[in-house]
N, C-alpha and C positions, 0 to 999 in steps of 0.2 A: 246508382246506375243511370237513373233518369237525368240527374244533374250533370253527369259526365257527358251524356249524349247531347244535352242542351249546350254545354260549353263547347263541344266539338262543332256542333252546327253553327253556333254563334261565331266561333273563330273563323270558320270558312266563309260564312256570310259577311262578316265585318271585313275580312281580307279583300273579298271581291268588291264590297261597297267602297272601301277606302281607295282601292285601285282605280275604280271608276271615277271617284271624286278627284283624285290626283290627275287623271287623264283630262278631265274637264277643266281643271285649273291650269293645265298646261305648264307644269313645273319645269323649272330650269335646274341647272346643277345646284347641289346643296350649297356650295360656296357663293352662289349668286342670289340666294333667297333674300327677299325683303323682310322688313320687320313684321308686317302683317302676315306674311307666309309662315314665318317662324311661330308666331302666336297661334295661328290656325292649327299648325301641326301639333303643338304642345297640348292644346285643348282637345284636339281630336284623339290624341293618344290617351289622355285621361278619360275621355268618354268611353273609348273602346275598352280600357281596363276595367271601368265600372261595370260595363255590360258583361264581361267575363267573370268578374268577381262576385256578381250578384245574379245568378241564374234564375232566382225567384222573381226578379223584376221584369216587367214587360220590355221587350226588345225595342219597342217604339220610343221608349224614354232615352235610348241611346241614338237611334236613327235620326230623330227629330233635331237634336243639337248639331249633328254632323251636317244635315241639310241646311240648317240655319248658318253654320260656318261657311258652307259652300256659297250660299247667297251673299254673305258678307264679303267673301273674297272676290266673287265675280263683280260685285258693285264697286269695291275698292279698285279693282283692276280697270274698270271702266273709267272711273274718275282719274286714275293715274294716267290713262291713255289721253284723256281730254285736258288735263290740267298739269302744267309744269309745277305750279306752286304746291299742288297736292302731293306730287311725287317728292318734292324737296322736303315737305313736312314729314311725310311718312317714312321715306327711305333715306333721306339725307342727300348731300351732294359730295362729289369727290373733293378731297382736300389736298392742296399742294403741300407736300412735305419737304421736297428738295428742289431748289431752283439754282441752276448753274453751279452745282457742287456745294451749295450752302444749305445746311439743315435749318428749316424754319421752326425754331424751338417753340414759339408761341402757338403755332398751329398744332404742333404735336401735343402740347399741354391741353389744348381745347378738346382734342380727340382722345385724351388719356392714352396716348400711344408713346411707348418708351423706346429708348435707343436699342435695347436688346431685341425688341420686336422688329425694329427697322433693319438692323444689321442681319438678323436671321432671314428676313424676306429678301434682302439684297443678295445674301449668299445663295439662297435657293435659286436665284436667277444668274448665278455665276458672276456676280459683280463684287469685286474685292474692295472697292473704295468709293466713297460718296463723290469723290472728285471726278469719277468716270461718268457721273449722272448729270444730264442736262435738266430733266424734269422727272419727278416721281410723285405720283398721285395715290393717296390712300382712298380706295374706292369704298362706296357704302357697304359692299359685301365684306370688307376687311382685307381684300387682296391689294397688293401694291403694284401699280402699273409704272414701269420704269422705262425712260427713254435716255439712251446714251448720247453723247455729243455727236457721234457720227451717224446716228439713226435719223430717220425721217421724224421731224419734230411734231408734237401733237398740235392739232388745229382746234382751237377753242370755239365753241358756239357763242356768238355775240347776241343772237336772238334764238330762243327755243320756244316753239308753240306760241309765238307772239309776245313772249316776255323777254325784255332786254336783260342780258346778263352783265350787270355792272361790275361784278368781281372779275369777270373774264376781260372786260374792257380795260380795267385797271392794270391787269397783268401785261397787256400789250401796250400800255402807256396811252390809252385813249379814254374818252369820256362819253357819257350818254349823249351829250350835246353834239359831239363830233359825229357820232353814229347817225343821229337824227338828221343832221345837215347833209351827210353823205347820201342818206336814203332819199332826201328831198331832191338832191341833184339827179337821182336815178328815177324820179317820178313816183316815189313811195312816200306818202304823207302819214302813214299810220303803221307802226311796227306790228300791231296786232294782225295785220294781213299776212305777215311773214311766218312761214312754218319753220324755216331754218336759215340762219345767216352766219357766215364766217368771213374772216379776213385772211386771204391767201394771196401770195405773190403781189403784195401791196395793192390789192383791190378787193372790194366786197363781192362776195358770192352769196346768192340767196335763192331760196325756193319759196314761192308763194303758197299759201294754203289753197287747197283744191277749190274752195269756194270762190277764190279771187283769180284763178287761172283762166 
């Protein structure tokens, strides 16, 4: 009977504790979770299960790992906010899968993403043919973002958090040297000063970091 009461108490306590932790972490939709988020959830679930399966063990042995996981997640979120490179390493980048109706086979192989997955996600968005698609990006979350030919086309960031996005420049037929020259013409001699930059309507649009505004 005592063990049963302990399990009931721990279940309620852990439920409230995990709920508080998730609120602090500021979780998004499940489909938008990053790699670190998923790892934290899996370990947290294992720790909670251990606390319920072993009522003879002190509860602090389960609470402490959860608090450590919370600290890890908060720290990783901070670095993700501050560093584009850290975000790319941890969460990955969107991958261009379809360009002007052509499936990019090599990119699909890199992501271990097959045609069945592609066509399923296209059907889910009521798109019957890849030839209707102007651009399709496989997001780090696994979702497929699709733009049809008559849609407003995606605008790629050329600079994000001060980091030049060479892959995006290549997609629009430009180079790092071209971007740096254009920025010099606008009085910007260091890309690190720029928070966000894009190329729209044949002109560069950018926003400086708050420190340089």
